[in-house]
GUMIDREN-771304 format. One record per residue: y, x, z of N, C-alpha, C in turn. Coordinates in Angstrom, 2 decimals, decimal comma, padded with zeros to 5 digits. Each point is the difference from the previous one (the first is absolute). Example, Ala and Ser with C-alpha at 12.3 -4.5 7.8 and 13.67 -1.06 7.14 Angstrom:
nY | nX | nZ | caY | caX | caZ | cY | cX | cZ
-005,69 | 013,19 | 007,80 | 001,19 | -000,89 | 000,00 | 001,20 | 000,90 | 000,00
001,05 | -000,35 | -000,72 | 001,19 | 000,82 | 000,06 | 001,09 | -000,77 | 000,73
END
This chain:
nY | nX | nZ | caY | caX | caZ | cY | cX | cZ
-001,17 | 000,86 | 000,00 | 001,17 | -000,86 | 000,00 | 001,24 | 000,91 | 000,00
000,90 | -000,29 | -000,91 | 001,22 | 000,82 | -000,06 | 000,92 | -000,31 | 001,18
000,82 | 000,99 | 000,33 | 000,89 | -000,12 | 001,16 | 000,94 | -001,19 | -000,09
000,49 | -000,30 | -001,19 | 000,91 | -001,12 | -000,19 | -000,63 | -001,30 | 000,50
-001,26 | -000,23 | -000,34 | -000,68 | -001,21 | 000,43 | -000,32 | 000,05 | 001,49
-000,44 | 001,13 | 000,47 | -000,33 | 000,17 | 001,43 | 001,23 | -000,32 | 000,86
001,14 | 000,56 | -000,35 | 001,24 | -000,23 | 000,76 | 000,43 | -001,46 | -000,06
-000,16 | -000,61 | -001,17 | 000,38 | -001,40 | -000,17 | -000,88 | -000,91 | 000,87
-001,30 | 000,25 | 000,00 | -000,93 | -000,81 | 000,80 | 000,34 | 000,11 | 001,48
000,22 | 001,21 | 000,49 | 000,31 | 000,19 | 001,41 | 001,32 | -000,69 | 000,35
001,01 | 000,13 | -000,86 | 001,29 | -000,62 | 000,25 | -000,11 | -001,53 | 000,05
-000,71 | -000,58 | -000,96 | -000,16 | -001,46 | -000,04 | -000,80 | -000,47 | 001,22
-001,07 | 000,70 | 000,34 | -000,79 | -000,38 | 001,18 | 000,87 | 000,04 | 001,25
000,77 | 001,06 | 000,17 | 000,88 | 000,11 | 001,18 | 001,00 | -001,14 | 000,04
000,60 | -000,32 | -001,15 | 000,98 | -001,09 | -000,06 | -000,63 | -001,34 | 000,36
-001,18 | -000,29 | -000,58 | -000,66 | -001,28 | 000,25 | -000,45 | -000,11 | 001,47
-000,50 | 001,09 | 000,55 | -000,42 | 000,00 | 001,40 | 001,20 | -000,24 | 000,91
001,12 | 000,64 | -000,31 | 001,22 | -000,18 | 000,80 | 000,50 | -001,45 | -000,09
-000,13 | -000,62 | -001,16 | 000,48 | -001,36 | -000,20 | -000,92 | -001,06 | 000,60
-001,32 | 000,19 | -000,18 | -000,94 | -001,09 | 000,31 | -001,05 | 000,35 | 001,05
000,00 | 001,22 | 000,48 | -000,96 | 000,40 | 001,03 | -001,23 | 000,68 | -000,57
-000,80 | 000,51 | 000,90 | -001,16 | 000,82 | -000,39 | -001,16 | -000,78 | -000,58
000,08 | -001,30 | 000,00 | -001,09 | -000,79 | -000,57 | 000,27 | -000,39 | -001,46
001,13 | 000,41 | -000,55 | 000,36 | -000,39 | -001,37 | -001,00 | 000,61 | -001,00
-000,39 | -000,84 | -000,96 | -000,89 | 000,45 | -001,06 | 000,76 | 000,17 | -001,30
-000,48 | 000,92 | -000,83 | 000,63 | 000,27 | -001,30 | -001,05 | 000,04 | -001,10
000,44 | -000,27 | -001,21 | -000,81 | 000,30 | -001,17 | 000,67 | 001,17 | -000,69
-000,66 | 000,60 | -000,97 | 000,63 | 001,15 | -000,66 | 001,23 | -000,40 | -000,80
000,13 | -001,28 | -000,29 | 001,20 | -000,48 | -000,69 | 001,25 | 000,13 | 000,87
-000,15 | 000,13 | 001,31 | 001,15 | 000,11 | 000,90 | 000,83 | 001,24 | -000,27
-000,58 | 000,96 | -000,70 | 000,69 | 001,26 | -000,25 | 000,79 | 000,00 | -001,31
000,05 | -001,17 | -000,65 | 000,65 | -000,09 | -001,31 | 000,85 | -001,26 | -000,08
001,05 | 000,08 | -000,79 | 000,85 | -001,16 | -000,25 | -000,76 | -000,98 | -000,88
000,46 | -001,23 | -000,07 | -000,64 | -000,99 | -000,87 | 000,03 | 000,43 | -001,46
001,00 | 000,79 | -000,35 | 000,11 | 000,52 | -001,35 | -000,85 | 001,28 | -000,09
-000,89 | 000,07 | -000,95 | -000,88 | 001,16 | -000,15 | 000,74 | 001,12 | -000,72
000,78 | 000,78 | 000,78 | 000,81 | 001,05 | -000,60 | -000,66 | 001,37 | 000,01
-001,15 | 000,13 | 000,63 | -000,73 | 001,28 | 000,02 | -001,50 | -000,28 | -000,05
-000,54 | -000,36 | -001,19 | -001,40 | -000,39 | -000,09 | -000,98 | 001,11 | 000,40
000,34 | 001,25 | -000,24 | -000,91 | 001,09 | 000,38 | -000,15 | 000,11 | 001,51
001,12 | -000,14 | 000,71 | -000,06 | 000,07 | 001,46 | -000,73 | -001,22 | 000,57
000,22 | -001,16 | -000,60 | -000,70 | -001,21 | 000,41 | -001,51 | 000,16 | -000,18
-000,41 | 000,55 | -001,13 | -001,43 | 000,20 | -000,25 | -000,60 | 001,04 | 000,95
000,78 | 001,01 | 000,34 | -000,47 | 001,00 | 000,96 | -000,25 | -000,65 | 001,36
000,92 | -000,86 | 000,42 | -000,16 | -000,72 | 001,27 | -001,22 | -000,92 | -000,06
-000,16 | -000,70 | -001,12 | -001,13 | -000,92 | -000,16 | -001,33 | 000,76 | 000,03
-000,05 | 001,13 | -000,68 | -001,23 | 000,82 | -000,01 | -000,35 | 000,45 | 001,42
001,02 | 000,48 | 000,72 | -000,23 | 000,48 | 001,36 | -000,48 | -001,15 | 000,89
000,62 | -001,16 | -000,12 | -000,28 | -001,15 | 000,85 | -001,34 | -000,63 | -000,34
-000,23 | -000,25 | -001,29 | -001,16 | -000,79 | -000,43 | -001,23 | 000,86 | -000,28
000,15 | 000,97 | -000,86 | -001,18 | 000,79 | -000,38 | -000,41 | 001,03 | 001,03
000,98 | 000,76 | 000,50 | -000,34 | 001,09 | 000,91 | -000,42 | -000,52 | 001,37
000,76 | -000,95 | 000,55 | -000,27 | -000,44 | 001,38 | -000,58 | -001,40 | 000,11
-000,06 | -000,74 | -001,10 | -000,56 | -001,35 | -000,04 | 000,54 | -000,87 | 001,13
001,34 | 000,02 | 000,14 | 000,66 | -000,78 | 001,04 | 000,13 | -001,45 | -000,42
000,09 | -000,89 | 000,99 | 000,26 | -001,41 | -000,26 | 001,41 | -000,16 | -000,56
000,31 | -001,20 | -000,46 | 001,32 | -000,25 | -000,58 | 001,11 | 000,28 | 001,02
-000,15 | -000,48 | 001,23 | 000,97 | 000,26 | 001,05 | -000,64 | 000,86 | 001,07
000,71 | 001,06 | 000,39 | -000,47 | 000,94 | 001,02 | 001,16 | 000,27 | 000,95
-000,30 | 000,21 | 001,26 | 001,05 | 000,28 | 000,98 | 000,79 | 001,24 | -000,42
001,32 | -000,11 | 000,10 | 000,88 | 001,10 | -000,39 | -000,26 | 001,25 | 000,83
-000,35 | -000,17 | 001,28 | -000,27 | 001,17 | 000,85 | -001,22 | 000,76 | -000,52
-000,99 | -000,70 | -000,52 | -001,19 | 000,65 | -000,54 | 000,35 | 000,77 | -001,29
000,77 | -000,63 | -000,88 | 000,38 | 000,65 | -001,25 | 000,82 | 001,25 | 000,29
000,98 | -000,15 | 000,87 | 000,84 | 001,16 | 000,36 | -000,84 | 001,13 | 000,55
-000,92 | -000,31 | 000,88 | -000,88 | 001,01 | 000,59 | -000,85 | 000,70 | -001,07
-000,57 | -000,78 | -000,90 | -000,81 | 000,57 | -001,08 | 000,81 | 000,96 | -000,85
001,20 | -000,39 | -000,36 | 000,86 | 000,83 | -000,84 | 000,44 | 001,25 | 000,74
000,36 | -000,15 | 001,26 | 000,42 | 001,17 | 000,79 | -001,14 | 000,99 | 000,18
-001,23 | -000,49 | 000,05 | -001,16 | 000,87 | 000,16 | -000,47 | 000,60 | -001,32
000,63 | -000,39 | -001,09 | -000,35 | 000,55 | -001,30 | -001,21 | -000,60 | -000,65
-000,35 | -001,21 | 000,40 | -001,18 | -000,67 | -000,58 | 000,30 | -000,55 | -001,36
END
């Protein structure tokens, strides 16, 4: 995973946790605007989420942040 995506995921997770608490769930779409302005980055996130880790559609933000921080 490139650093740009890693930093974005951690930032979004931190923001969502601060807003809604530690039980908030996210999908990989949470890291992108409704407008698909970076399809390569979106596909990289989808590959990491779906193919590599086989995560459910919604996963707790604290879990995602932890996985990314640990380099998974």
